[in-house]
KOLGU-250854 format. One record per atom (N, C-alpha, C): residue number from 1; z, y, x; residue in three letters. Coordinates in Angstrom, 3 decimals, padded with zeros to 6 digits. Example, Ala and Ser with C-alpha at 12.3 -4.5 7.8 and 13.67 -1.06 7.14 Angstrom:
// KOLGU-250854
<pt i="1" pz="007.800" py="-005.690" px="013.190" aa="ALA"/>
<pt i="1" pz="007.800" py="-004.500" px="012.300" aa="ALA"/>
<pt i="1" pz="007.800" py="-003.300" px="013.200" aa="ALA"/>
<pt i="2" pz="007.080" py="-002.250" px="012.850" aa="SER"/>
<pt i="2" pz="007.140" py="-001.060" px="013.670" aa="SER"/>
<pt i="2" pz="007.870" py="000.030" px="012.900" aa="SER"/>
This chain:
// KOLGU-250854
<pt i="1" pz="210.815" py="196.347" px="164.101" aa="UNK"/>
<pt i="1" pz="209.508" py="197.263" px="163.727" aa="UNK"/>
<pt i="1" pz="209.154" py="198.028" px="164.677" aa="UNK"/>
<pt i="2" pz="207.691" py="198.228" px="164.773" aa="UNK"/>
<pt i="2" pz="207.176" py="198.994" px="165.654" aa="UNK"/>
<pt i="2" pz="206.242" py="200.152" px="165.091" aa="UNK"/>
<pt i="3" pz="206.267" py="201.250" px="165.997" aa="UNK"/>
<pt i="3" pz="205.412" py="202.575" px="165.509" aa="UNK"/>
<pt i="3" pz="204.026" py="202.099" px="165.442" aa="UNK"/>
<pt i="4" pz="203.375" py="202.574" px="164.508" aa="UNK"/>
<pt i="4" pz="201.751" py="202.314" px="164.505" aa="UNK"/>
<pt i="4" pz="201.334" py="203.318" px="165.598" aa="UNK"/>
<pt i="5" pz="200.304" py="202.981" px="166.328" aa="UNK"/>
<pt i="5" pz="199.561" py="203.595" px="167.357" aa="UNK"/>
<pt i="5" pz="198.582" py="204.298" px="166.703" aa="UNK"/>
<pt i="6" pz="197.810" py="203.559" px="165.939" aa="UNK"/>
<pt i="6" pz="196.172" py="203.726" px="165.473" aa="UNK"/>
<pt i="6" pz="195.827" py="202.657" px="164.498" aa="UNK"/>
<pt i="7" pz="194.803" py="203.100" px="163.640" aa="UNK"/>
<pt i="7" pz="194.204" py="202.210" px="162.848" aa="UNK"/>
<pt i="7" pz="192.835" py="202.325" px="162.761" aa="UNK"/>
<pt i="8" pz="192.240" py="201.337" px="162.227" aa="UNK"/>
<pt i="8" pz="190.630" py="201.307" px="162.221" aa="UNK"/>
<pt i="8" pz="190.259" py="200.512" px="160.839" aa="UNK"/>
<pt i="9" pz="189.356" py="201.240" px="160.218" aa="UNK"/>
<pt i="9" pz="188.844" py="200.738" px="158.947" aa="UNK"/>
<pt i="9" pz="188.005" py="199.325" px="159.166" aa="UNK"/>
<pt i="10" pz="188.085" py="198.457" px="158.430" aa="UNK"/>
<pt i="10" pz="187.450" py="197.281" px="158.472" aa="UNK"/>
<pt i="10" pz="186.758" py="197.037" px="157.355" aa="UNK"/>
<pt i="11" pz="185.926" py="195.995" px="157.174" aa="UNK"/>
<pt i="11" pz="185.085" py="195.804" px="155.953" aa="UNK"/>
<pt i="11" pz="185.871" py="195.532" px="154.646" aa="UNK"/>
<pt i="12" pz="187.058" py="194.797" px="154.780" aa="UNK"/>
<pt i="12" pz="187.976" py="194.679" px="153.622" aa="UNK"/>
<pt i="12" pz="189.311" py="195.090" px="153.775" aa="UNK"/>
<pt i="13" pz="189.539" py="195.902" px="154.638" aa="UNK"/>
<pt i="13" pz="190.939" py="196.510" px="154.927" aa="UNK"/>
<pt i="13" pz="191.024" py="197.380" px="155.929" aa="UNK"/>
<pt i="14" pz="192.443" py="197.331" px="156.687" aa="UNK"/>
<pt i="14" pz="192.653" py="198.129" px="157.773" aa="UNK"/>
<pt i="14" pz="193.244" py="197.262" px="158.926" aa="UNK"/>
<pt i="15" pz="192.792" py="197.622" px="160.030" aa="UNK"/>
<pt i="15" pz="193.464" py="197.016" px="161.300" aa="UNK"/>
<pt i="15" pz="194.690" py="197.878" px="161.673" aa="UNK"/>
<pt i="16" pz="195.637" py="197.508" px="161.934" aa="UNK"/>
<pt i="16" pz="196.920" py="198.357" px="162.398" aa="UNK"/>
<pt i="16" pz="197.176" py="197.842" px="163.816" aa="UNK"/>
<pt i="17" pz="197.292" py="199.015" px="164.865" aa="UNK"/>
<pt i="17" pz="197.687" py="198.846" px="166.149" aa="UNK"/>
<pt i="17" pz="199.123" py="199.216" px="166.563" aa="UNK"/>
<pt i="18" pz="199.675" py="198.532" px="167.414" aa="UNK"/>
<pt i="18" pz="201.038" py="199.014" px="167.977" aa="UNK"/>
<pt i="18" pz="201.142" py="198.285" px="169.332" aa="UNK"/>
<pt i="19" pz="202.108" py="198.767" px="170.048" aa="UNK"/>
<pt i="19" pz="202.567" py="198.337" px="171.296" aa="UNK"/>
<pt i="19" pz="203.704" py="197.505" px="171.138" aa="UNK"/>
<pt i="20" pz="203.718" py="196.353" px="171.893" aa="UNK"/>
<pt i="20" pz="204.661" py="195.455" px="172.003" aa="UNK"/>
<pt i="20" pz="204.935" py="195.277" px="173.586" aa="UNK"/>
<pt i="21" pz="205.847" py="196.061" px="174.027" aa="UNK"/>
<pt i="21" pz="206.068" py="196.115" px="175.673" aa="UNK"/>
<pt i="21" pz="204.899" py="196.856" px="176.029" aa="UNK"/>
<pt i="22" pz="204.202" py="196.153" px="177.109" aa="UNK"/>
<pt i="22" pz="202.867" py="196.982" px="177.610" aa="UNK"/>
<pt i="22" pz="201.687" py="196.276" px="176.959" aa="UNK"/>
<pt i="23" pz="201.725" py="195.385" px="175.915" aa="UNK"/>
<pt i="23" pz="200.573" py="194.908" px="175.412" aa="UNK"/>
<pt i="23" pz="200.262" py="195.455" px="173.921" aa="UNK"/>
<pt i="24" pz="199.007" py="195.924" px="173.838" aa="UNK"/>
<pt i="24" pz="198.556" py="196.475" px="172.626" aa="UNK"/>
<pt i="24" pz="198.260" py="195.291" px="171.588" aa="UNK"/>
<pt i="25" pz="198.761" py="195.201" px="170.304" aa="UNK"/>
<pt i="25" pz="198.445" py="194.151" px="169.472" aa="UNK"/>
<pt i="25" pz="198.197" py="194.844" px="168.108" aa="UNK"/>
<pt i="26" pz="197.541" py="193.858" px="167.258" aa="UNK"/>
<pt i="26" pz="197.146" py="194.354" px="165.924" aa="UNK"/>
<pt i="26" pz="197.344" py="193.214" px="164.955" aa="UNK"/>
<pt i="27" pz="197.433" py="193.814" px="163.814" aa="UNK"/>
<pt i="27" pz="197.275" py="192.898" px="162.556" aa="UNK"/>
<pt i="27" pz="196.443" py="193.557" px="161.446" aa="UNK"/>
<pt i="28" pz="195.800" py="192.844" px="160.724" aa="UNK"/>
<pt i="28" pz="195.166" py="193.307" px="159.664" aa="UNK"/>
<pt i="28" pz="195.673" py="193.165" px="158.115" aa="UNK"/>
<pt i="29" pz="195.315" py="194.148" px="157.432" aa="UNK"/>
<pt i="29" pz="195.816" py="194.194" px="156.080" aa="UNK"/>
<pt i="29" pz="194.568" py="194.430" px="155.170" aa="UNK"/>
<pt i="30" pz="194.278" py="193.416" px="154.139" aa="UNK"/>
<pt i="30" pz="193.434" py="193.836" px="153.128" aa="UNK"/>
<pt i="30" pz="193.833" py="194.848" px="152.231" aa="UNK"/>
<pt i="31" pz="193.030" py="195.415" px="151.488" aa="UNK"/>
<pt i="31" pz="193.277" py="196.818" px="150.623" aa="UNK"/>
<pt i="31" pz="194.289" py="196.106" px="149.583" aa="UNK"/>
<pt i="32" pz="194.111" py="194.901" px="149.054" aa="UNK"/>
<pt i="32" pz="195.010" py="194.488" px="148.056" aa="UNK"/>
<pt i="32" pz="196.553" py="194.322" px="148.700" aa="UNK"/>
<pt i="33" pz="196.758" py="193.898" px="149.908" aa="UNK"/>
<pt i="33" pz="197.967" py="193.818" px="150.623" aa="UNK"/>
<pt i="33" pz="198.611" py="195.282" px="150.596" aa="UNK"/>
<pt i="34" pz="197.917" py="196.367" px="150.953" aa="UNK"/>
<pt i="34" pz="198.286" py="197.691" px="150.886" aa="UNK"/>
<pt i="34" pz="198.501" py="198.218" px="149.550" aa="UNK"/>
<pt i="35" pz="198.009" py="197.932" px="148.644" aa="UNK"/>
<pt i="35" pz="198.117" py="198.416" px="147.270" aa="UNK"/>
<pt i="35" pz="199.378" py="197.890" px="146.804" aa="UNK"/>
<pt i="36" pz="199.815" py="196.225" px="147.002" aa="UNK"/>
<pt i="36" pz="200.937" py="195.852" px="146.726" aa="UNK"/>
<pt i="36" pz="202.256" py="196.242" px="147.339" aa="UNK"/>
<pt i="37" pz="201.974" py="196.847" px="148.589" aa="UNK"/>
<pt i="37" pz="202.894" py="197.437" px="149.391" aa="UNK"/>
<pt i="37" pz="203.237" py="199.110" px="148.958" aa="UNK"/>
<pt i="38" pz="202.281" py="199.540" px="148.117" aa="UNK"/>
<pt i="38" pz="202.412" py="200.855" px="147.696" aa="UNK"/>
<pt i="38" pz="202.147" py="201.675" px="148.908" aa="UNK"/>
<pt i="39" pz="201.193" py="201.164" px="149.726" aa="UNK"/>
<pt i="39" pz="200.652" py="202.061" px="150.878" aa="UNK"/>
<pt i="39" pz="199.254" py="202.807" px="150.576" aa="UNK"/>
<pt i="40" pz="199.149" py="203.840" px="150.754" aa="UNK"/>
<pt i="40" pz="197.877" py="204.568" px="150.466" aa="UNK"/>
<pt i="40" pz="196.916" py="204.332" px="151.689" aa="UNK"/>
<pt i="41" pz="195.957" py="203.490" px="151.633" aa="UNK"/>
<pt i="41" pz="195.010" py="203.294" px="152.805" aa="UNK"/>
<pt i="41" pz="194.438" py="204.248" px="153.475" aa="UNK"/>
<pt i="42" pz="193.919" py="205.422" px="152.778" aa="UNK"/>
<pt i="42" pz="193.407" py="206.559" px="153.303" aa="UNK"/>
<pt i="42" pz="194.447" py="207.364" px="154.190" aa="UNK"/>
<pt i="43" pz="195.557" py="207.521" px="153.574" aa="UNK"/>
<pt i="43" pz="196.679" py="208.066" px="154.356" aa="UNK"/>
<pt i="43" pz="196.840" py="207.293" px="155.769" aa="UNK"/>
<pt i="44" pz="197.243" py="205.915" px="155.422" aa="UNK"/>
<pt i="44" pz="197.324" py="205.071" px="156.850" aa="UNK"/>
<pt i="44" pz="196.229" py="205.402" px="157.854" aa="UNK"/>
<pt i="45" pz="195.028" py="205.582" px="157.330" aa="UNK"/>
<pt i="45" pz="193.783" py="205.597" px="158.285" aa="UNK"/>
<pt i="45" pz="193.843" py="207.052" px="158.893" aa="UNK"/>
<pt i="46" pz="194.347" py="208.144" px="158.055" aa="UNK"/>
<pt i="46" pz="194.280" py="209.492" px="158.642" aa="UNK"/>
<pt i="46" pz="195.468" py="209.709" px="159.346" aa="UNK"/>
<pt i="47" pz="196.768" py="209.111" px="159.062" aa="UNK"/>
<pt i="47" pz="197.899" py="209.583" px="159.478" aa="UNK"/>
<pt i="47" pz="198.652" py="208.311" px="160.064" aa="UNK"/>
<pt i="48" pz="198.110" py="207.586" px="160.940" aa="UNK"/>
<pt i="48" pz="198.872" py="206.357" px="161.339" aa="UNK"/>
<pt i="48" pz="200.281" py="206.488" px="161.944" aa="UNK"/>
<pt i="49" pz="200.517" py="207.594" px="162.655" aa="UNK"/>
<pt i="49" pz="201.978" py="207.868" px="163.181" aa="UNK"/>
<pt i="49" pz="202.853" py="208.120" px="162.266" aa="UNK"/>
<pt i="50" pz="202.673" py="208.111" px="160.970" aa="UNK"/>
<pt i="50" pz="203.635" py="208.361" px="159.722" aa="UNK"/>
<pt i="50" pz="203.892" py="207.009" px="159.458" aa="UNK"/>
<pt i="51" pz="203.767" py="205.859" px="159.994" aa="UNK"/>
<pt i="51" pz="204.015" py="204.507" px="159.614" aa="UNK"/>
<pt i="51" pz="204.518" py="203.688" px="160.807" aa="UNK"/>
<pt i="52" pz="205.428" py="202.656" px="160.177" aa="UNK"/>
<pt i="52" pz="205.729" py="201.517" px="161.305" aa="UNK"/>
<pt i="52" pz="205.228" py="200.043" px="160.588" aa="UNK"/>
<pt i="53" pz="205.360" py="199.322" px="161.503" aa="UNK"/>
<pt i="53" pz="204.753" py="197.929" px="161.110" aa="UNK"/>
<pt i="53" pz="205.930" py="196.971" px="161.318" aa="UNK"/>
<pt i="54" pz="206.226" py="196.065" px="160.312" aa="UNK"/>
<pt i="54" pz="207.121" py="194.900" px="160.457" aa="UNK"/>
<pt i="54" pz="206.311" py="193.706" px="160.591" aa="UNK"/>
<pt i="55" pz="206.221" py="193.452" px="161.685" aa="UNK"/>
<pt i="55" pz="205.402" py="191.990" px="162.035" aa="UNK"/>
<pt i="55" pz="205.752" py="190.902" px="161.450" aa="UNK"/>
<pt i="56" pz="207.152" py="190.583" px="161.487" aa="UNK"/>
<pt i="56" pz="207.701" py="189.402" px="160.982" aa="UNK"/>
<pt i="56" pz="207.341" py="189.191" px="159.410" aa="UNK"/>
<pt i="57" pz="207.439" py="190.347" px="158.720" aa="UNK"/>
<pt i="57" pz="207.334" py="190.318" px="157.336" aa="UNK"/>
<pt i="57" pz="205.687" py="190.729" px="156.923" aa="UNK"/>
<pt i="58" pz="205.095" py="191.023" px="157.742" aa="UNK"/>
<pt i="58" pz="203.608" py="191.455" px="157.452" aa="UNK"/>
<pt i="58" pz="203.617" py="192.438" px="156.433" aa="UNK"/>
<pt i="59" pz="204.319" py="193.666" px="156.958" aa="UNK"/>
<pt i="59" pz="204.425" py="194.838" px="155.935" aa="UNK"/>
<pt i="59" pz="204.167" py="196.079" px="156.846" aa="UNK"/>
<pt i="60" pz="203.530" py="197.030" px="156.290" aa="UNK"/>
<pt i="60" pz="203.511" py="198.454" px="156.658" aa="UNK"/>
<pt i="60" pz="204.519" py="199.323" px="156.012" aa="UNK"/>
<pt i="61" pz="205.228" py="200.135" px="156.726" aa="UNK"/>
<pt i="61" pz="206.487" py="200.977" px="156.007" aa="UNK"/>
<pt i="61" pz="206.083" py="202.410" px="156.343" aa="UNK"/>
<pt i="62" pz="206.086" py="203.107" px="155.284" aa="UNK"/>
<pt i="62" pz="206.062" py="204.709" px="155.587" aa="UNK"/>
<pt i="62" pz="207.353" py="205.356" px="156.166" aa="UNK"/>
<pt i="63" pz="207.195" py="205.992" px="157.342" aa="UNK"/>
<pt i="63" pz="208.223" py="206.517" px="157.888" aa="UNK"/>
<pt i="63" pz="208.885" py="207.706" px="156.995" aa="UNK"/>
<pt i="64" pz="210.151" py="207.958" px="157.035" aa="UNK"/>
<pt i="64" pz="210.745" py="208.991" px="156.068" aa="UNK"/>
<pt i="64" pz="210.829" py="210.353" px="156.785" aa="UNK"/>
């Protein structure tokens, strides 16, 4: 899992960015994906440092 660096609102969801080594990568999540994962999209956009991303399972996880 990687710490989320930043997020960007897209037309149908949210792009989530993280660092893997020295490379900046991203994945996109549509709003239904985030709802199914019980992730508040507005909070993810406003507070990206409060989240981690599990790339292998395509999930966003709130830090405790």
